[in-house]
All heavy atoms as a GROMACS GRO file, in nm:
protein
  607
    1MET      N    1   1.746  -0.849   1.679
    1MET     CA    2   1.710  -0.868   1.541
    1MET      C    3   1.587  -0.781   1.512
    1MET      O    4   1.492  -0.780   1.575
    1MET     CB    5   1.679  -1.013   1.515
    1MET     CG    6   1.634  -1.038   1.368
    1MET     SD    7   1.584  -1.205   1.335
    1MET     CE    8   1.746  -1.289   1.345
    2GLY      N    9   1.602  -0.703   1.404
    2GLY     CA   10   1.491  -0.610   1.369
    2GLY      C   11   1.398  -0.669   1.263
    2GLY      O   12   1.438  -0.773   1.196
    3VAL      N   13   1.288  -0.608   1.257
    3VAL     CA   14   1.191  -0.651   1.149
    3VAL      C   15   1.186  -0.539   1.042
    3VAL      O   16   1.170  -0.426   1.079
    3VAL     CB   17   1.049  -0.672   1.213
    3VAL    CG1   18   0.948  -0.710   1.109
    3VAL    CG2   19   1.057  -0.783   1.318
    4SER      N   20   1.188  -0.580   0.919
    4SER     CA   21   1.187  -0.480   0.816
    4SER      C   22   1.050  -0.489   0.745
    4SER      O   23   0.998  -0.595   0.720
    4SER     CB   24   1.296  -0.517   0.710
    4SER     OG   25   1.281  -0.434   0.601
    5ASN      N   26   0.996  -0.368   0.720
    5ASN     CA   27   0.870  -0.362   0.652
    5ASN      C   28   0.890  -0.333   0.505
    5ASN      O   29   0.989  -0.262   0.466
    5ASN     CB   30   0.784  -0.251   0.708
    5ASN     CG   31   0.729  -0.277   0.841
    5ASN    OD1   32   0.760  -0.386   0.900
    5ASN    ND2   33   0.650  -0.189   0.895
    6SER      N   34   0.806  -0.394   0.420
    6SER     CA   35   0.815  -0.364   0.277
    6SER      C   36   0.697  -0.278   0.243
    6SER      O   37   0.586  -0.306   0.275
    6SER     CB   38   0.813  -0.490   0.195
    6SER     OG   39   0.924  -0.565   0.214
    7TYR      N   40   0.720  -0.164   0.178
    7TYR     CA   41   0.617  -0.072   0.140
    7TYR      C   42   0.592  -0.081  -0.008
    7TYR      O   43   0.694  -0.094  -0.087
    7TYR     CB   44   0.647   0.069   0.181
    7TYR     CG   45   0.666   0.086   0.336
    7TYR    CD1   46   0.783   0.080   0.396
    7TYR    CD2   47   0.549   0.095   0.408
    7TYR    CE1   48   0.797   0.085   0.534
    7TYR    CE2   49   0.556   0.103   0.547
    7TYR     CZ   50   0.681   0.101   0.611
    7TYR     OH   51   0.690   0.112   0.745
    8LEU      N   52   0.469  -0.054  -0.051
    8LEU     CA   53   0.434  -0.053  -0.200
    8LEU      C   54   0.383   0.082  -0.230
    8LEU      O   55   0.300   0.138  -0.160
    8LEU     CB   56   0.330  -0.165  -0.225
    8LEU     CG   57   0.367  -0.307  -0.190
    8LEU    CD1   58   0.245  -0.395  -0.210
    8LEU    CD2   59   0.479  -0.354  -0.279
    9SER      N   60   0.429   0.130  -0.346
    9SER     CA   61   0.369   0.254  -0.401
    9SER      C   62   0.233   0.225  -0.459
    9SER      O   63   0.190   0.116  -0.475
    9SER     CB   64   0.459   0.317  -0.505
    9SER     OG   65   0.460   0.230  -0.618
   10ARG      N   66   0.162   0.337  -0.491
   10ARG     CA   67   0.025   0.318  -0.562
   10ARG      C   68   0.041   0.237  -0.687
   10ARG      O   69  -0.038   0.145  -0.711
   10ARG     CB   70  -0.026   0.456  -0.593
   10ARG     CG   71  -0.155   0.453  -0.677
   10ARG     CD   72  -0.207   0.592  -0.708
   10ARG     NE   73  -0.244   0.669  -0.587
   10ARG     CZ   74  -0.368   0.652  -0.535
   10ARG    NH1   75  -0.451   0.579  -0.589
   10ARG    NH2   76  -0.398   0.723  -0.428
   11THR      N   77   0.144   0.264  -0.770
   11THR     CA   78   0.166   0.189  -0.889
   11THR      C   79   0.188   0.046  -0.862
   11THR      O   80   0.143  -0.045  -0.934
   11THR     CB   81   0.285   0.254  -0.968
   11THR    OG1   82   0.260   0.387  -0.996
   11THR    CG2   83   0.308   0.177  -1.096
   12GLU      N   84   0.273   0.011  -0.759
   12GLU     CA   85   0.303  -0.131  -0.727
   12GLU      C   86   0.179  -0.203  -0.676
   12GLU      O   87   0.157  -0.323  -0.712
   12GLU     CB   88   0.413  -0.136  -0.625
   12GLU     CG   89   0.542  -0.087  -0.682
   12GLU     CD   90   0.651  -0.070  -0.564
   12GLU    OE1   91   0.609  -0.026  -0.454
   12GLU    OE2   92   0.766  -0.091  -0.594
   13VAL      N   93   0.094  -0.135  -0.603
   13VAL     CA   94  -0.036  -0.198  -0.558
   13VAL      C   95  -0.117  -0.227  -0.672
   13VAL      O   96  -0.178  -0.337  -0.686
   13VAL     CB   97  -0.105  -0.106  -0.453
   13VAL    CG1   98  -0.246  -0.160  -0.427
   13VAL    CG2   99  -0.023  -0.099  -0.322
   14GLN      N  100  -0.130  -0.128  -0.772
   14GLN     CA  101  -0.215  -0.153  -0.892
   14GLN      C  102  -0.162  -0.270  -0.971
   14GLN      O  103  -0.240  -0.348  -1.018
   14GLN     CB  104  -0.214  -0.028  -0.974
   14GLN     CG  105  -0.290   0.090  -0.909
   14GLN     CD  106  -0.274   0.220  -0.974
   14GLN    OE1  107  -0.304   0.321  -0.916
   14GLN    NE2  108  -0.225   0.224  -1.102
   15GLN      N  109  -0.030  -0.278  -0.993
   15GLN     CA  110   0.033  -0.384  -1.064
   15GLN      C  111   0.009  -0.520  -0.998
   15GLN      O  112  -0.029  -0.621  -1.064
   15GLN     CB  113   0.180  -0.365  -1.089
   15GLN     CG  114   0.207  -0.248  -1.183
   15GLN     CD  115   0.357  -0.216  -1.192
   15GLN    OE1  116   0.436  -0.260  -1.106
   15GLN    NE2  117   0.393  -0.138  -1.290
   16LEU      N  118   0.024  -0.525  -0.863
   16LEU     CA  119  -0.001  -0.649  -0.786
   16LEU      C  120  -0.138  -0.698  -0.803
   16LEU      O  121  -0.156  -0.818  -0.821
   16LEU     CB  122   0.037  -0.621  -0.636
   16LEU     CG  123   0.007  -0.736  -0.542
   16LEU    CD1  124   0.105  -0.851  -0.569
   16LEU    CD2  125   0.015  -0.693  -0.402
   17LEU      N  126  -0.235  -0.611  -0.797
   17LEU     CA  127  -0.375  -0.655  -0.801
   17LEU      C  128  -0.433  -0.654  -0.941
   17LEU      O  129  -0.541  -0.695  -0.962
   17LEU     CB  130  -0.456  -0.559  -0.716
   17LEU     CG  131  -0.415  -0.560  -0.562
   17LEU    CD1  132  -0.502  -0.453  -0.492
   17LEU    CD2  133  -0.426  -0.695  -0.505
   18GLY      N  134  -0.355  -0.608  -1.042
   18GLY     CA  135  -0.397  -0.610  -1.181
   18GLY      C  136  -0.508  -0.515  -1.205
   18GLY      O  137  -0.608  -0.545  -1.279
   19ILE      N  138  -0.505  -0.394  -1.147
   19ILE     CA  139  -0.607  -0.289  -1.162
   19ILE      C  140  -0.545  -0.162  -1.209
   19ILE      O  141  -0.422  -0.142  -1.199
   19ILE     CB  142  -0.682  -0.271  -1.035
   19ILE    CG1  143  -0.588  -0.230  -0.919
   19ILE    CG2  144  -0.769  -0.403  -1.000
   19ILE    CD1  145  -0.659  -0.202  -0.788
   20ASN      N  146  -0.631  -0.064  -1.249
   20ASN     CA  147  -0.586   0.067  -1.278
   20ASN      C  148  -0.614   0.158  -1.166
   20ASN      O  149  -0.663   0.117  -1.059
   20ASN     CB  150  -0.648   0.118  -1.412
   20ASN     CG  151  -0.800   0.124  -1.406
   20ASN    OD1  152  -0.860   0.134  -1.302
   20ASN    ND2  153  -0.860   0.122  -1.520
   21SER      N  154  -0.586   0.285  -1.175
   21SER     CA  155  -0.606   0.385  -1.066
   21SER      C  156  -0.751   0.387  -1.025
   21SER      O  157  -0.787   0.400  -0.912
   21SER     CB  158  -0.554   0.519  -1.101
   21SER     OG  159  -0.617   0.570  -1.215
   22PHE      N  160  -0.846   0.380  -1.121
   22PHE     CA  161  -0.988   0.381  -1.087
   22PHE      C  162  -1.023   0.257  -1.012
   22PHE      O  163  -1.109   0.260  -0.919
   22PHE     CB  164  -1.072   0.394  -1.215
   22PHE     CG  165  -1.218   0.394  -1.189
   22PHE    CD1  166  -1.273   0.518  -1.128
   22PHE    CD2  167  -1.301   0.294  -1.221
   22PHE    CE1  168  -1.410   0.519  -1.098
   22PHE    CE2  169  -1.436   0.300  -1.195
   22PHE     CZ  170  -1.486   0.415  -1.134
   23GLY      N  171  -0.967   0.143  -1.046
   23GLY     CA  172  -0.995   0.021  -0.975
   23GLY      C  173  -0.950   0.028  -0.836
   23GLY      O  174  -1.011  -0.024  -0.741
   24LEU      N  175  -0.838   0.090  -0.810
   24LEU     CA  176  -0.786   0.102  -0.670
   24LEU      C  177  -0.881   0.197  -0.596
   24LEU      O  178  -0.917   0.170  -0.477
   24LEU     CB  179  -0.643   0.160  -0.668
   24LEU     CG  180  -0.581   0.178  -0.534
   24LEU    CD1  181  -0.575   0.041  -0.457
   24LEU    CD2  182  -0.441   0.231  -0.547
   25TRP      N  183  -0.926   0.301  -0.651
   25TRP     CA  184  -1.022   0.390  -0.589
   25TRP      C  185  -1.148   0.316  -0.552
   25TRP      O  186  -1.199   0.335  -0.439
   25TRP     CB  187  -1.053   0.504  -0.689
   25TRP     CG  188  -1.151   0.607  -0.639
   25TRP    CD1  189  -1.129   0.711  -0.560
   25TRP    CD2  190  -1.293   0.608  -0.664
   25TRP    NE1  191  -1.246   0.783  -0.539
   25TRP    CE2  192  -1.342   0.722  -0.601
   25TRP    CE3  193  -1.374   0.527  -0.738
   25TRP    CZ2  194  -1.480   0.756  -0.609
   25TRP    CZ3  195  -1.511   0.560  -0.754
   25TRP    CH2  196  -1.560   0.668  -0.685
   26ARG      N  197  -1.198   0.226  -0.641
   26ARG     CA  198  -1.320   0.150  -0.613
   26ARG      C  199  -1.294   0.048  -0.503
   26ARG      O  200  -1.384   0.030  -0.416
   26ARG     CB  201  -1.363   0.080  -0.743
   26ARG     CG  202  -1.427   0.169  -0.834
   26ARG     CD  203  -1.480   0.099  -0.956
   26ARG     NE  204  -1.562  -0.012  -0.930
   26ARG     CZ  205  -1.564  -0.124  -0.998
   26ARG    NH1  206  -1.488  -0.138  -1.111
   26ARG    NH2  207  -1.643  -0.226  -0.961
   27LEU      N  208  -1.177  -0.017  -0.497
   27LEU     CA  209  -1.151  -0.118  -0.398
   27LEU      C  210  -1.154  -0.056  -0.255
   27LEU      O  211  -1.217  -0.107  -0.161
   27LEU     CB  212  -1.013  -0.182  -0.417
   27LEU     CG  213  -0.999  -0.290  -0.516
   27LEU    CD1  214  -0.856  -0.334  -0.520
   27LEU    CD2  215  -1.087  -0.404  -0.475
   28VAL      N  216  -1.091   0.065  -0.241
   28VAL     CA  217  -1.089   0.132  -0.116
   28VAL      C  218  -1.230   0.165  -0.067
   28VAL      O  219  -1.259   0.153   0.050
   28VAL     CB  220  -1.005   0.261  -0.127
   28VAL    CG1  221  -1.013   0.349  -0.003
   28VAL    CG2  222  -0.861   0.222  -0.156
   29ARG      N  223  -1.317   0.194  -0.158
   29ARG     CA  224  -1.456   0.233  -0.119
   29ARG      C  225  -1.548   0.111  -0.106
   29ARG      O  226  -1.638   0.115  -0.022
   29ARG     CB  227  -1.514   0.329  -0.217
   29ARG     CG  228  -1.465   0.478  -0.188
   29ARG     CD  229  -1.451   0.558  -0.315
   29ARG     NE  230  -1.380   0.682  -0.290
   29ARG     CZ  231  -1.254   0.700  -0.275
   29ARG    NH1  232  -1.174   0.596  -0.282
   29ARG    NH2  233  -1.206   0.816  -0.251
   30LYS      N  234  -1.520   0.010  -0.175
   30LYS     CA  235  -1.608  -0.106  -0.175
   30LYS      C  236  -1.579  -0.205  -0.057
   30LYS      O  237  -1.672  -0.258   0.003
   30LYS     CB  238  -1.591  -0.189  -0.308
   30LYS     CG  239  -1.684  -0.308  -0.319
   30LYS     CD  240  -1.678  -0.372  -0.454
   30LYS     CE  241  -1.773  -0.487  -0.468
   30LYS     NZ  242  -1.766  -0.555  -0.593
   31TYR      N  243  -1.454  -0.222  -0.024
   31TYR     CA  244  -1.417  -0.317   0.087
   31TYR      C  245  -1.358  -0.238   0.206
   31TYR      O  246  -1.255  -0.178   0.194
   31TYR     CB  247  -1.311  -0.411   0.029
   31TYR     CG  248  -1.363  -0.496  -0.084
   31TYR    CD1  249  -1.317  -0.472  -0.213
   31TYR    CD2  250  -1.459  -0.593  -0.067
   31TYR    CE1  251  -1.365  -0.542  -0.318
   31TYR    CE2  252  -1.506  -0.666  -0.172
   31TYR     CZ  253  -1.455  -0.642  -0.296
   31TYR     OH  254  -1.505  -0.715  -0.398
   32ASP      N  255  -1.438  -0.249   0.315
   32ASP     CA  256  -1.390  -0.181   0.438
   32ASP      C  257  -1.260  -0.236   0.492
   32ASP      O  258  -1.193  -0.164   0.561
   32ASP     CB  259  -1.501  -0.192   0.545
   32ASP     CG  260  -1.629  -0.119   0.509
   32ASP    OD1  261  -1.614  -0.018   0.443
   32ASP    OD2  262  -1.736  -0.153   0.559
   33ASP      N  263  -1.235  -0.363   0.457
   33ASP     CA  264  -1.106  -0.425   0.509
   33ASP      C  265  -0.990  -0.406   0.421
   33ASP      O  266  -0.886  -0.457   0.450
   33ASP     CB  267  -1.136  -0.576   0.534
   33ASP     CG  268  -1.171  -0.657   0.411
   33ASP    OD1  269  -1.209  -0.590   0.307
   33ASP    OD2  270  -1.162  -0.781   0.414
   34PHE      N  271  -1.004  -0.329   0.306
   34PHE     CA  272  -0.889  -0.312   0.224
   34PHE      C  273  -0.793  -0.218   0.296
   34PHE      O  274  -0.836  -0.117   0.356
   34PHE     CB  275  -0.926  -0.249   0.091
   34PHE     CG  276  -0.815  -0.234  -0.010
   34PHE    CD1  277  -0.775  -0.345  -0.078
   34PHE    CD2  278  -0.750  -0.115  -0.026
   34PHE    CE1  279  -0.671  -0.335  -0.165
   34PHE    CE2  280  -0.640  -0.109  -0.111
   34PHE     CZ  281  -0.604  -0.222  -0.182
   35PRO      N  282  -0.661  -0.253   0.292
   35PRO     CA  283  -0.569  -0.173   0.366
   35PRO      C  284  -0.566  -0.021   0.324
   35PRO      O  285  -0.571   0.003   0.206
   35PRO     CB  286  -0.428  -0.237   0.340
   35PRO     CG  287  -0.471  -0.378   0.292
   35PRO     CD  288  -0.603  -0.366   0.230
   36GLN      N  289  -0.557   0.066   0.416
   36GLN     CA  290  -0.537   0.210   0.390
   36GLN      C  291  -0.392   0.241   0.374
   36GLN      O  292  -0.304   0.172   0.422
   36GLN     CB  293  -0.601   0.285   0.503
   36GLN     CG  294  -0.754   0.265   0.524
   36GLN     CD  295  -0.828   0.309   0.404
   36GLN    OE1  296  -0.805   0.424   0.349
   36GLN    NE2  297  -0.917   0.228   0.354
   37PRO      N  298  -0.363   0.352   0.304
   37PRO     CA  299  -0.225   0.397   0.292
   37PRO      C  300  -0.170   0.417   0.430
   37PRO      O  301  -0.241   0.455   0.523
   37PRO     CB  302  -0.234   0.524   0.214
   37PRO     CG  303  -0.363   0.519   0.140
   37PRO     CD  304  -0.454   0.440   0.226
   38THR      N  305  -0.037   0.406   0.447
   38THR     CA  306   0.028   0.420   0.573
   38THR      C  307   0.122   0.537   0.569
   38THR      O  308   0.146   0.594   0.464
   38THR     CB  309   0.094   0.293   0.615
   38THR    OG1  310   0.143   0.303   0.748
   38THR    CG2  311   0.213   0.258   0.524
   39GLU      N  312   0.167   0.575   0.684
   39GLU     CA  313   0.267   0.684   0.689
   39GLU      C  314   0.402   0.633   0.632
   39GLU      O  315   0.445   0.526   0.662
   39GLU     CB  316   0.292   0.728   0.835
   39GLU     CG  317   0.178   0.799   0.896
   39GLU     CD  318   0.162   0.940   0.834
   39GLU    OE1  319   0.270   1.010   0.810
   39GLU    OE2  320   0.048   0.980   0.805
   40PRO      N  321   0.465   0.718   0.548
   40PRO     CA  322   0.596   0.675   0.492
   40PRO      C  323   0.697   0.668   0.606
   40PRO      O  324   0.693   0.741   0.702
   40PRO     CB  325   0.631   0.780   0.390
   40PRO     CG  326   0.544   0.895   0.422
   40PRO     CD  327   0.424   0.843   0.492
   41PRO      N  328   0.793   0.572   0.586
   41PRO     CA  329   0.900   0.572   0.692
   41PRO      C  330   0.977   0.699   0.696
   41PRO      O  331   0.980   0.773   0.594
   41PRO     CB  332   0.993   0.459   0.646
   41PRO     CG  333   0.954   0.434   0.500
   41PRO     CD  334   0.815   0.484   0.481
   42HIS      N  335   1.036   0.728   0.806
   42HIS     CA  336   1.115   0.857   0.822
   42HIS      C  337   1.231   0.855   0.719
   42HIS      O  338   1.303   0.761   0.710
   42HIS     CB  339   1.176   0.869   0.965
   42HIS     CG  340   1.261   0.979   0.987
   42HIS    ND1  341   1.220   1.111   0.980
   42HIS    CD2  342   1.398   0.991   1.003
   42HIS    CE1  343   1.320   1.193   1.004
   42HIS    NE2  344   1.427   1.120   1.013
   43ASP      N  345   1.242   0.967   0.654
   43ASP     CA  346   1.351   0.985   0.560
   43ASP      C  347   1.458   1.081   0.621
   43ASP      O  348   1.436   1.200   0.632
   43ASP     CB  349   1.298   1.048   0.430
   43ASP     CG  350   1.406   1.067   0.319
   43ASP    OD1  351   1.525   1.032   0.347
   43ASP    OD2  352   1.376   1.118   0.216
   44PRO      N  353   1.575   1.029   0.664
   44PRO     CA  354   1.672   1.116   0.728
   44PRO      C  355   1.730   1.221   0.638
   44PRO      O  356   1.787   1.317   0.690
   44PRO     CB  357   1.773   1.008   0.778
   44PRO     CG  358   1.760   0.896   0.692
   44PRO     CD  359   1.616   0.893   0.653
   45LEU      N  360   1.719   1.208   0.512
   45LEU     CA  361   1.774   1.307   0.422
   45LEU      C  362   1.675   1.421   0.384
   45LEU      O  363   1.714   1.513   0.315
   45LEU     CB  364   1.816   1.239   0.292
   45LEU     CG  365   1.926   1.132   0.308
   45LEU    CD1  366   1.951   1.066   0.175
   45LEU    CD2  367   2.055   1.187   0.377
   46ALA      N  368   1.552   1.405   0.429
   46ALA     CA  369   1.448   1.507   0.397
   46ALA      C  370   1.486   1.645   0.450
   46ALA      O  371   1.449   1.745   0.382
   46ALA     CB  372   1.319   1.466   0.454
   47ALA      N  373   1.556   1.656   0.553
   47ALA     CA  374   1.594   1.789   0.612
   47ALA      C  375   1.706   1.860   0.524
   47ALA      O  376   1.726   1.981   0.548
   47ALA     CB  377   1.647   1.769   0.754
   48PHE      N  378   1.767   1.791   0.434
   48PHE     CA  379   1.875   1.850   0.363
   48PHE      C  380   1.840   1.904   0.222
   48PHE      O  381   1.922   1.950   0.150
   48PHE     CB  382   1.986   1.744   0.341
   48PHE     CG  383   2.051   1.706   0.467
   48PHE    CD1  384   2.024   1.581   0.525
   48PHE    CD2  385   2.141   1.789   0.537
   48PHE    CE1  386   2.086   1.547   0.645
   48PHE    CE2  387   2.197   1.755   0.657
   48PHE     CZ  388   2.170   1.630   0.715
   49GLY      N  389   1.718   1.905   0.190
   49GLY     CA  390   1.666   1.956   0.061
   49GLY      C  391   1.521   1.970   0.057
   49GLY      O  392   1.450   1.917   0.135
   50SER      N  393   1.481   2.040  -0.045
   50SER     CA  394   1.341   2.058  -0.055
   50SER      C  395   1.285   1.928  -0.127
   50SER      O  396   1.326   1.899  -0.234
   50SER     CB  397   1.307   2.184  -0.142
   50SER     OG  398   1.362   2.170  -0.274
   51ARG      N  399   1.205   1.865  -0.055
   51ARG     CA  400   1.147   1.733  -0.110
   51ARG      C  401   1.000   1.760  -0.140
   51ARG      O  402   0.930   1.831  -0.066
   51ARG     CB  403   1.161   1.624  -0.010
   51ARG     CG  404   1.303   1.598   0.017
   51ARG     CD  405   1.347   1.455   0.033
   51ARG     NE  406   1.237   1.361   0.016
   51ARG     CZ  407   1.256   1.244  -0.044
   51ARG    NH1  408   1.370   1.212  -0.095
   51ARG    NH2  409   1.157   1.156  -0.049
   52LYS      N  410   0.953   1.696  -0.244
   52LYS     CA  411   0.809   1.708  -0.268
   52LYS      C  412   0.732   1.627  -0.172
   52LYS      O  413   0.782   1.549  -0.098
   52LYS     CB  414   0.780   1.657  -0.414
   52LYS     CG  415   0.824   1.507  -0.430
   52LYS     CD  416   0.791   1.468  -0.579
   52LYS     CE  417   0.831   1.316  -0.585
   52LYS     NZ  418   0.805   1.267  -0.719
   53GLU      N  419   0.602   1.647  -0.175
   53GLU     CA  420   0.514   1.572  -0.082
   53GLU      C  421   0.532   1.425  -0.106
   53GLU      O  422   0.530   1.374  -0.226
   53GLU     CB  423   0.369   1.614  -0.113
   53GLU     CG  424   0.263   1.564  -0.015
   53GLU     CD  425   0.280   1.630   0.118
   53GLU    OE1  426   0.325   1.744   0.130
   53GLU    OE2  427   0.241   1.558   0.218
   54PRO      N  428   0.541   1.343   0.002
   54PRO     CA  429   0.566   1.203  -0.016
   54PRO      C  430   0.437   1.136  -0.076
   54PRO      O  431   0.328   1.173  -0.050
   54PRO     CB  432   0.588   1.146   0.126
   54PRO     CG  433   0.538   1.254   0.212
   54PRO     CD  434   0.547   1.380   0.140
   55GLU      N  435   0.458   1.034  -0.160
   55GLU     CA  436   0.348   0.969  -0.222
   55GLU      C  437   0.292   0.869  -0.130
   55GLU      O  438   0.347   0.833  -0.025
   55GLU     CB  439   0.389   0.895  -0.351
   55GLU     CG  440   0.483   0.778  -0.327
   55GLU     CD  441   0.515   0.697  -0.450
   55GLU    OE1  442   0.425   0.679  -0.534
   55GLU    OE2  443   0.633   0.662  -0.470
   56GLU      N  444   0.160   0.833  -0.154
   56GLU     CA  445   0.096   0.734  -0.073
   56GLU      C  446   0.164   0.603  -0.083
   56GLU      O  447   0.206   0.560  -0.190
   56GLU     CB  448  -0.051   0.716  -0.119
   56GLU     CG  449  -0.138   0.829  -0.086
   56GLU     CD  450  -0.283   0.803  -0.125
   56GLU    OE1  451  -0.301   0.755  -0.237
   56GLU    OE2  452  -0.371   0.830  -0.049
   57ILE      N  453   0.178   0.534   0.026
   57ILE     CA  454   0.238   0.398   0.029
   57ILE      C  455   0.150   0.307   0.114
   57ILE      O  456   0.080   0.352   0.203
   57ILE     CB  457   0.385   0.398   0.082
   57ILE    CG1  458   0.392   0.450   0.221
   57ILE    CG2  459   0.479   0.474  -0.014
   57ILE    CD1  460   0.523   0.433   0.289
   58TRP      N  461   0.158   0.175   0.087
   58TRP     CA  462   0.082   0.074   0.159
   58TRP      C  463   0.181  -0.022   0.218
   58TRP      O  464   0.294  -0.048   0.163
   58TRP     CB  465  -0.008   0.000   0.064
   58TRP     CG  466  -0.135   0.072   0.026
   58TRP    CD1  467  -0.251   0.053   0.083
   58TRP    CD2  468  -0.151   0.181  -0.063
   58TRP    NE1  469  -0.349   0.137   0.030
   58TRP    CE2  470  -0.282   0.215  -0.064
   58TRP    CE3  471  -0.060   0.242  -0.153
   58TRP    CZ2  472  -0.336   0.310  -0.147
   58TRP    CZ3  473  -0.110   0.344  -0.235
   58TRP    CH2  474  -0.244   0.377  -0.234
   59ASP      N  475   0.142  -0.072   0.332
   59ASP     CA  476   0.227  -0.182   0.392
   59ASP      C  477   0.207  -0.304   0.307
   59ASP      O  478   0.097  -0.352   0.289
   59ASP     CB  479   0.173  -0.204   0.537
   59ASP     CG  480   0.250  -0.315   0.608
   59ASP    OD1  481   0.275  -0.419   0.550
   59ASP    OD2  482   0.280  -0.294   0.729
   60GLY      N  483   0.315  -0.354   0.250
   60GLY     CA  484   0.313  -0.464   0.155
   60GLY      C  485   0.250  -0.587   0.218
   60GLY      O  486   0.169  -0.661   0.149
   61PHE      N  487   0.280  -0.620   0.343
   61PHE     CA  488   0.226  -0.741   0.410
   61PHE      C  489   0.077  -0.728   0.418
   61PHE      O  490   0.005  -0.830   0.387
   61PHE     CB  491   0.285  -0.757   0.548
   61PHE     CG  492   0.228  -0.870   0.626
   61PHE    CD1  493   0.268  -0.995   0.598
   61PHE    CD2  494   0.136  -0.848   0.728
   61PHE    CE1  495   0.212  -1.106   0.667
   61PHE    CE2  496   0.080  -0.953   0.797
   61PHE     CZ  497   0.120  -1.084   0.762
   62GLN      N  498   0.023  -0.610   0.452
   62GLN     CA  499  -0.125  -0.601   0.465
   62GLN      C  500  -0.196  -0.616   0.330
   62GLN      O  501  -0.301  -0.679   0.320
   62GLN     CB  502  -0.158  -0.460   0.520
   62GLN     CG  503  -0.129  -0.450   0.666
   62GLN     CD  504  -0.166  -0.312   0.722
   62GLN    OE1  505  -0.216  -0.227   0.649
   62GLN    NE2  506  -0.135  -0.296   0.848
   63VAL      N  507  -0.134  -0.565   0.219
   63VAL     CA  508  -0.194  -0.582   0.089
   63VAL      C  509  -0.192  -0.729   0.040
   63VAL      O  510  -0.287  -0.780  -0.003
   63VAL     CB  511  -0.126  -0.488  -0.011
   63VAL    CG1  512  -0.174  -0.516  -0.158
   63VAL    CG2  513  -0.137  -0.340   0.022
   64TYR      N  514  -0.069  -0.790   0.064
   64TYR     CA  515  -0.062  -0.933   0.025
   64TYR      C  516  -0.163  -1.015   0.105
   64TYR      O  517  -0.226  -1.107   0.052
   64TYR     CB  518   0.078  -0.987   0.047
   64TYR     CG  519   0.172  -0.947  -0.060
   64TYR    CD1  520   0.270  -0.855  -0.033
   64TYR    CD2  521   0.173  -1.007  -0.188
   64TYR    CE1  522   0.372  -0.813  -0.136
   64TYR    CE2  523   0.262  -0.973  -0.289
   64TYR     CZ  524   0.356  -0.875  -0.258
   64TYR     OH  525   0.448  -0.843  -0.355
   65GLN      N  526  -0.172  -0.985   0.238
   65GLN     CA  527  -0.261  -1.059   0.323
   65GLN      C  528  -0.408  -1.040   0.275
   65GLN      O  529  -0.485  -1.141   0.275
   65GLN     CB  530  -0.244  -1.015   0.466
   65GLN     CG  531  -0.320  -1.103   0.564
   65GLN     CD  532  -0.291  -1.059   0.703
   65GLN    OE1  533  -0.269  -0.943   0.735
   65GLN    NE2  534  -0.295  -1.151   0.800
   66TRP      N  535  -0.445  -0.923   0.238
   66TRP     CA  536  -0.585  -0.892   0.195
   66TRP      C  537  -0.608  -0.973   0.063
   66TRP      O  538  -0.715  -1.031   0.046
   66TRP     CB  539  -0.603  -0.747   0.173
   66TRP     CG  540  -0.745  -0.710   0.132
   66TRP    CD1  541  -0.846  -0.694   0.215
   66TRP    CD2  542  -0.794  -0.698  -0.001
   66TRP    NE1  543  -0.961  -0.670   0.137
   66TRP    CE2  544  -0.927  -0.672   0.008
   66TRP    CE3  545  -0.728  -0.707  -0.125
   66TRP    CZ2  546  -1.009  -0.646  -0.099
   66TRP    CZ3  547  -0.814  -0.686  -0.240
   66TRP    CH2  548  -0.951  -0.661  -0.224
   67ALA      N  549  -0.512  -0.975  -0.025
   67ALA     CA  550  -0.530  -1.028  -0.163
   67ALA      C  551  -0.520  -1.183  -0.164
   67ALA      O  552  -0.569  -1.241  -0.257
   67ALA     CB  553  -0.429  -0.963  -0.256
   68ALA      N  554  -0.455  -1.239  -0.063
   68ALA     CA  555  -0.432  -1.383  -0.070
   68ALA      C  556  -0.564  -1.461  -0.046
   68ALA      O  557  -0.637  -1.431   0.051
   68ALA     CB  558  -0.334  -1.418   0.043
   69PRO      N  559  -0.589  -1.560  -0.130
   69PRO     CA  560  -0.712  -1.644  -0.115
   69PRO      C  561  -0.712  -1.708   0.028
   69PRO      O  562  -0.822  -1.721   0.084
   69PRO     CB  563  -0.705  -1.743  -0.220
   69PRO     CG  564  -0.608  -1.686  -0.324
   69PRO     CD  565  -0.517  -1.594  -0.249
   70ALA      N  566  -0.599  -1.754   0.077
   70ALA     CA  567  -0.597  -1.824   0.203
   70ALA      C  568  -0.628  -1.729   0.320
   70ALA      O  569  -0.668  -1.776   0.425
   70ALA     CB  570  -0.458  -1.884   0.223
   71GLY      N  571  -0.616  -1.601   0.296
   71GLY     CA  572  -0.643  -1.498   0.405
   71GLY      C  573  -0.789  -1.489   0.429
   71GLY      O  574  -0.832  -1.438   0.530
   72GLY      N  575  -0.872  -1.536   0.331
   72GLY     CA  576  -1.020  -1.529   0.350
   72GLY      C  577  -1.083  -1.405   0.310
   72GLY      O  578  -1.202  -1.390   0.288
   73SER      N  579  -1.003  -1.297   0.303
   73SER     CA  580  -1.067  -1.164   0.269
   73SER      C  581  -1.098  -1.147   0.124
   73SER      O  582  -1.200  -1.087   0.090
   73SER     CB  583  -0.967  -1.051   0.310
   73SER     OG  584  -0.946  -1.054   0.446
   74GLN      N  585  -1.011  -1.203   0.035
   74GLN     CA  586  -1.024  -1.176  -0.103
   74GLN      C  587  -1.095  -1.296  -0.179
   74GLN      O  588  -1.038  -1.361  -0.256
   74GLN     CB  589  -0.888  -1.144  -0.169
   74GLN     CG  590  -0.889  -1.118  -0.311
   74GLN     CD  591  -0.982  -0.995  -0.344
   74GLN    OE1  592  -1.038  -0.932  -0.262
   74GLN    NE2  593  -0.992  -0.965  -0.474
   75GLY      N  594  -1.211  -1.323  -0.143
   75GLY     CA  595  -1.291  -1.418  -0.215
   75GLY      C  596  -1.407  -1.344  -0.281
   75GLY      O  597  -1.503  -1.400  -0.321
   76HIS      N  598  -1.391  -1.214  -0.282
   76HIS     CA  599  -1.493  -1.123  -0.324
   76HIS      C  600  -1.526  -1.139  -0.475
   76HIS      O  601  -1.448  -1.136  -0.560
   76HIS     CB  602  -1.465  -0.983  -0.296
   76HIS     CG  603  -1.412  -0.958  -0.154
   76HIS    ND1  604  -1.495  -0.967  -0.052
   76HIS    CD2  605  -1.290  -0.931  -0.106
   76HIS    CE1  606  -1.426  -0.944   0.061
   76HIS    NE2  607  -1.305  -0.925   0.030
   0.00000   0.00000   0.00000
């Protein structure tokens, strides 16, 4: 049985946390424990065409864990 990861785009992280792009920039600098963007999963179709640079993505579990009050991190 495999484990599936859910990834969030910059826009999805902003919507989840209720912030704008400047707010995300501030969170990353203010909280050392805020999740950093991760490497995008391998795209098997990338070799078949010119693709633009992949956008930043975050591991959804890490962002939810950071933002959850029960996680202890986000009482800031």
